[in-house]
N, C-alpha and C positions, 0 to 999 in steps of 0.2 A: 967553265965558271970557278972564280976564284974564291977564297973564304969568304974576305972582307963583301964582294959581291951577295953571295947565299945570307950573310947575316945581314945587310940593306934589306932583301927579297923577303927574309922569315921577320924583319922588325914590320916593314910594309904588312902582311898580310894581317900579324897580329894586332896592328894600333884599327886598320880596316876592320874586323872581326869584333873589336872592344867598341871601337867609333858605332859600328851599327850597331851590337844589342846591348849595350852598358850604357847609363844613364851617367857618363861624366862630361856629363857638360861643362864642369867648373874648369877646365882646361882651356876650352876654345871662350871660354869666360874672363880667362885671366888678364888683369886691368892693367898690370904691371907692366905688359909686354905689346909690341903694334903686332896686330892677325896680317897671313898674306894669303891672299887668293888668285888664282889665275885660272883665269875662263879661255874654252876653246871651244869657236862653236861647230858646227859639223856643216855649214854653208856662210859662203861671204856675203850674204845678202839679210844677214841676226839683227844689224841696224833698225831697217826697214820693217822687217819680224815684230821687234820688239815696240818700234813706233804701232805697228798695225794693231798686237794684241791689245796694248794698254789703252787704245781708243774705245776697243767693243765692253761691251757691260760686263762680260765676265773676266776679263783683264787676263789671259790664258798665258800656260808657261809657253817657251822655248826648251828643248834639249842642248846641254850643254855639257864638256869633259871638263872638271874641277882638278887643279891641282892645292893643293891647303900646304902649305910649308911648315913641315916639322919643326927642321933648322938649316942650316946653312946646304947641309946634305940632303939629307931626306926629308919624303912628301909623302904626305897619302893620294891619292886619286881614284873620284869617282867619274863611272860613265852616267852619260842620260841625268844631271840634276837640272830639274827646272828650273829657270833664269826668267824674272820676268822685272820690268819697271815696275814704281810703286808710289803713292804718294798723291798730293792734291797739290796745295800751293807751292811744295817744294820741287816738286814735279813741273811746274809753270815755270818757276823758277828760272830752272836749267835747261830752259827751251832749247836756249841755244847752246849749248854745252854739253859733250857726253858723258856728263857727271852728273847722271839723276840718279834719283834714288833705286836699289834693288829689292828684292825678296827670292833668296833661293828657295827652293824647295827639294827637300832631296827624296822624296816619296814620290813624289809624280810621278817619274817613268817604269819607277824598281818600287813594285808593293811592299811595304812594313819594311822600309829602308829609315835607317837613323843616321848621323850623324854625331859623333858624341851623346846620342841619345836624345837628341833634336830631330825637328822635322824640317821645320822651317828658320831663316833666319833673317834678319831686316839690316839693311845698310841705309844710314841716313846719309844725307850730302851734307848737313847742316846751313841748308838756304836760310837766309839774312843770319844769321850768327857768324859776323865775321872774328870772333874770338878761338869758333869751333867747341867748343867745350861747354854749352849751356846743357845741353843733353845728358854725358856724361853725367856732370853734376852735380843737378837736378834726380838723376835715377840714383845716385849714390847717397843721395841727402835723402830721399823717399825711400829708399830701401831699409833706412832706419824708422822710418816710420808706418809701413804699410806692406801688403805682397805686391810689390814691384821688376817689373821686368829687368836684369839685368843690362848692364853694356860694357863696353869695349871700346878700344878702336882699330882698325884694319885697314886693309891697302888694296884695294882690284886694280889687278892687271886685265887684259882683254889683247890675247894673240902676241901676247910678250910687252906690250905697252899699257903703261902705269892708266888706270882710268881717272883713278882720286884714291882720298884718304877721305876714308868715312867712321861716322859710329857704329857701331852693330850693335843691336838690338834684339832681346831674346824675345820668341813670338807667344803670343800669348792666346793658349790653348790648353787639351785636354792635359798638355805633357806638363806647361806652365802649372795650370791647377791646380797637379798632382804634388808637386814641391808643396804649395801651400796650406791646402786644407786635406781634410780627413776623407773626402766626400768628394769628386771631380766628376759627378754624373749629371750633376742643375748645367740650367743653359745657360751660355752667354750670350750675352747680347752686347754689340757694338752701338755705340752711337755714328751718325749715318756725318757726311762730308760738310752738309748745311746745319746742320748743328740739330741738338734734343735734347727739348726742354724739361721732359717729363712730368709736363703738363697731363692732364686728363681729357682723351679728345671723345672718348663714348667705352663701351663694353665691346665692341668688335677691333677682332684683333688685326683683322683689314687698315682700318684707321691708323695701326705702327709700323705697320712692312715697313713703309719708307723713310719713316724717322730712326728707326734700328734695325739691327742687321743680326739675324740668330744664325751663333757661329758653331754652336754645336748642336747635338739630336734635332739638325735639321728634319729626318726623316719624320718624326712623330710631331715636330712642327708644331709645338704644343704650348701658346702663351697663356695660359688661361691664370698661371699663379704671377705671372710679370704685370697683365692688365692688370688683377686683382692690388697691385702693391701700387702701380700708378693711381689706381682709384681709392685705398686710402691716403696716400701720400697728399690727396688733392682735395679728401674731405671737409663737410665745413667743418671748426673746430668749433661749432656754438653747437652742434649737433648733439642728440642726445646721446648717441652711441657714437664714441673716437674711440679706432683702435691706435691704442700706444704706440708709437714709432720704432720704440726700441722691439717690437714685437716681430715686424717683420720686416726692418730696416740694422745695419750693423752701424749704429751712431755713433759708438767709439772712433771707427775707421773712416766713416764721412768725415766727423769733425778733426781728425788729423788732415785728410785729404782738401778741404775746405779751408784747413788753416795755412798748409803750403800754399794752395794758387793764390789768398791773400798775402803773406809775408815776402814769396820771389814772386809778384804780381806775374802768376805764370796766368794770363786771360785769355788764351787760345784755349781753352779746357770749359767744364761745363762749368765754371763761376763766370765764366764772359763769354764766348764765342758759344758756348755748347759744342764743342766740337771735343774729340779726342779723351774719351774713357770706354769704359767697358763696365758692365754690368754684370756679377754673378749672383745665380741664385744657389747661394751654400746651402745643398738639402741638408746636411748634417746638423746647421744649426736653425734650419728653417729662417734665414734671411739672407734677401740682398747686400752684397758690399760690391765698393766701388775698385774699380784697377784702374793705375795713372796709363796713359799713352799720350807720346808723341812732344815732347817738351823742351822741342830746340828752341820755342819761343819764350820760354820761360826767361827770368831776370829785365823783364818790362820787354823783351823785341817785340812781343805786342800788346798794344795799348787798349784797343775796345774802345778807344775813343775816352779814356780814362786818363787819368795824372797816376803814370803805371809807380812814381815816386812817393805822392801822397794821399794815395785812393785810400777811403776809412774801410774798417773792416766791419762794420754794423752798418752803417746807411750806404748800403749799395742800391743802384739807378736800377737795375731791373730784377729787384726780390720777384716782383710780379708774373715774372719770365721765370724764375728756376724758383718753381716749389723746394726742393727739396734743402737751397739754401736759408728761404725763406722759413720754413718750417724748424730748422736748428738755430738759425738768430731769435725767433721770436717765440721759444719755450727758454724759461729761465735756466732750471738746469741745463738742458745742450747746449746756451751757449755761455753759460760757466766753461765749461769742457772747452767748447770753441775756443774762448780764449784764454783759458790756459794751454790749449798746443799753439797758440800764437805765441805769448811770451815765451813757451818754452823753448820753439822754433826760433823763433827770432834771438833769444838769448845765447843759445849754445850753440847753434845757427847762421846767420846774420850778422851778430851785430859782434860776434869773437872773429879772428882769426879763420875758423875755419874753410871758409871758403879760401881767402885770400893763399891757404897751404895747399886746396884743391887744383887750383888755378896754375900755381907754382909747380906742381908735380907734373899735374897732364902737359904743361904748356912745354915743359922742359923734352916729356917724352915724344912730342909729336913735331917739335917746332923743324927739324930738318926735314921732316917728309910734307910739311905746309911746306916749303921755301919750293921742295923737289915738284909739288903738285903744281901741274901746268893747267889744271884743269881746276882747279878752286875757285869757287867764287866768288870770291873777295881776295883783295892783295894781302900780299905776305908784310906789306907795312899794318892796315888792317887789320888783322889776326893779332898782331904782339899791342898794335893801338889799345884794340877793343876789351884788352886785361883790365884795363885801369880806367879807359878815357872812352866816350860816347864817340860813334862814327855814324854819318849819316852816308846811306846808300840807298838806290834808285831800285823802286819797286813797282812795276805798271805804275810808271811814270811819272812816280811820285818821291817824292823827297821825305826819306822815313829816318828819324836818331834812334838807334841802337844802342844804348846805355852801355859805361863800360863794366864787366861786375862786379870789381869792388870797390867801385864809385856808386853804384847801385846801392848795395849793399850797406854805404854808409849814412848814404841820403833817404831810404829806408827807415835804416833801424831809428834813424832819427825822430822821424816821423810814428811811426809804431811806439817809440816808447813813447812821447807827447801821448798819443791817443789813447795807451793803454793805461795814464796814470790815471782818465778819466771815466776807465771802467770798476766793475770789482775786482778788488783781488780774489783770485783762487786760494793760494796758499796761507792765506793768514787766516787762524779759527776763528768764528762767531761763536758767539757765547748763547746758549740757549736757559741755563742758570746760573746764580750766583752760586759757587760754592763757597761754604765759608771756611772751610780748611785749606784752600787753596788757593795763594794770594795772584800766584801768575804761572799761566801754563804754554807756550809755543814749540813750534817745532820747524824742523829747517828743512830744505832740500839743500846735500851740502854737492851731491850732483845727481847724475838722470841716475844713479837708483840705491844712494845713501841717502838713510832720513835721521836726521837727527832730534834726541827730543830732550825739552826743557821744560823742568817742573819745579815748585816750590813749592811745598807742605808749611803751613801755619802750626797745624799740630797732627799728632798724630790721626791717624787715620784708621777706619778699620774698611772700608770697602770701595777702592778706587785701581780703578785700569785704564790702560790706556787698549784702543782693538785700531785694527790696521784691516778695511773693508774693501776686494774687490768688485769688478764693476760687477760680477754673479751673486755678490753679496755673503764670500764666504770670508770666514777668518783669515788672515794670511800671515798674522803676529797679535800675540795680547800682551801684556803685562801687567802683570799685579805690582801696587804699591801697597799695600795692606798693609797694615802693622808699621809699616816705616817711621820713624819719629819725624818730626821738624825738621827740614834741610833744605839745600837746595837739590836736586836729580836732574845726573843725563844719563843721555842712553842713546843708544843707534840701534836702525835695524837698514840693513841691507835686503835691496830689493829683487836682486840676479835672480831670485829661485823664484820668484814669484812671475815672471812674466813681464808685459809690457801694458800699460794703458791708465785707467784714472782710478784710482785709490780713494777713497776715504778714513781719513781719523777719525777713530770716539771716543771721547771722553766720558765715561759713566762712573756713577754710584750706586750701588746696589743696578736698579732699573734703570733711574734716573739717567737722564744725557744731559750733559753737563754743557759741551761743546765740541765743536765737529768741524772739518779741514778736510780741503781737498790736494791733492798734490798726481803729479805724470810722471809715470815711467815710461822712457824712450832706448828700445835695444841699441847697446854698444855696440 
């Protein structure tokens, strides 16, 4: 055995141990490159087995040898990796193609085994998305807004033959929860393929088990907090005792999620179909929060029988069947937060060149592989065209128009700007009292995390201050103008160290509240 062979073997075993014992998952979610997986099944009838197990209620796995390419010369090999088909409409759409969506399980046949810190990986086949970019770009955007799965591109080959180019998606499980929440012991629920409304059925757990699936703590199988949350959400707002929404739901995260859905017309979601979301009972905050899922039909690829480019952000036709959306929109304060996120997401992501830059970056990364992919569900010409222009596809014998990514952004942006003009602005302060010593005060959001204050003092003031308060009521910034002579004053505050979310600005004289306003900070 020569030195090079020894070095390769050492590297292999070090990588294998590291991949199994350490959460180094950023390696396999590095989106600057395409990842390569080779599967070798232990028997020749693997296709029949995958099809058969997908037809069963439990959708069980079959074992395969998996090779993950580290470089052109080095790879990691794992025996007995669980492999199965996954998906609903994306699986049906690929019925006549070998390029069906996959799920890998690394601990199915090897208890406790991890692959770069993860137990499972999902591979989406870009069904009904000729651009092949919707899911990746959407997860990138949502990753700036809320806990969201990571995504990158990957190639899967079986027995030496390329099956196709896929979008690799992080699994939402206890490992995922540990990355984002201080406590991952709560119940995680997934909406059903037929849609989940969050309507109250009864106090019986069994009345919800067809509409939601419990993904953690299955042995305990205790849905009492979930049923209580549903009951509170659907309570009569005119009743004597109404539990505040924010006491059992993370309303800030939910406003971000609903705003994203409306800005990017992601209607195969709770907003539209009622599908493709998780609910997590975050025990550390004693509140439920939403986690997004399955974004391949964002940018208007699924219409829900709405006009994806002009749909109104307030007047939504299904609000009676979507109590979560309805409660946010009908609450004056929460509607203001929701509209603030719509304004911010549309201005910084939809209406800017942000999406165009992402489409250029990722289309260049995968272009040659799309061309090479013999099993792709849409043509190479459609891939190129759908980045800028609408493409018509056949879905279940019907002709469906899939909007171009950048053209959708332009048209949706124009519609949202018109709608937002009729909504109450979030950033402009509102006067509570008319202060004699101050002739003008305003603040400007300079970027996602810098706020500029300007105020004009007519006379010397004895007690005047500016405060910035977060959603928990904690003062994160304070500036006193007491003792300053008449004049124009400017100051700036960076929110980088105070996290993201909704912040309130308060202008006070002693204990008297003079003016208030709100702004939103997003993760950079």
